[in-house]
N, C-alpha and C positions, 0 to 999 in steps of 0.2 A: 492193417499195415503197421510198419515199424513206428511211424510217427503218430499213430492214433492216440488221442488223449493229451496231446501237448500243443502248445502254441509258441512260436518264436516271436519275440518282440525285440526289434532292433531299430537303429536310427537315432534320432534325437530324443531319447528318453534317458532318465537318470540311471537306470539299471537294466541295460539290455541283457537278454538272456532267454532261456527256455523255461516255460512255465506250464504247470499242469492245468488242464481244463478243470473248471469247478466241479465238485461232487454233485451239487444241485444247481439247477438253473442253467442258463446258457452263458457261453463266453461272449460277452459284449465288448465293444471297443473301450468303453469306460472301465470295465473290469481289467482288460488287458493292459491298458495304460496305467491304471492304479497299481497293478502287480509290479510294473516296471518303475514304480515311484515317480510317475508323472512325466510330462515332457520336460526336457532340459531347457535352459534359457534361450537356446537358438532354435528350438522346435517351433514350427509354424502350425498352430492349431487349425487353421483354415485349410491346410494341405497335408492331410494324413492319408497315406496309401495303405490299402489292405490287399494282400495277395493271398489267394487260396488255390489249392490244387483242385481242378475240376475234372481230372482224369489222371491216369497213371503218368502221363508225360506232358500234361497241359496245365498251365496256370492262368488265372485271370486276376487282373489288378484293377481296383476301383479307388478313386480318390474321393475322400469324404471331408466334410467340415466338422472337425472334432469340437470346435467351439459351439457350433449350432447344436450338436448332439448334447453337450453338457448343459446348454441353456434350455433344452427340451423343445427346440423348434424343428429338429429333425430326429427321426427314429434312431435308436442305438442298435 
């Protein structure tokens, strides 16, 4: 599809934008937020939403705890 190989990072991050998926390894939440220069001061690390397309016209959103992920107590 047209959007393969990219990820959109927006919301309360320092540099919202469109980023390429990594050449090696998987795109993780830590990698995506690092690409966007981290959360900005009003970002809430315990409430980060991830939205993915699960079909041509369907999306799914899940809320994750970014702080727990960076602390290693939840998977990335």
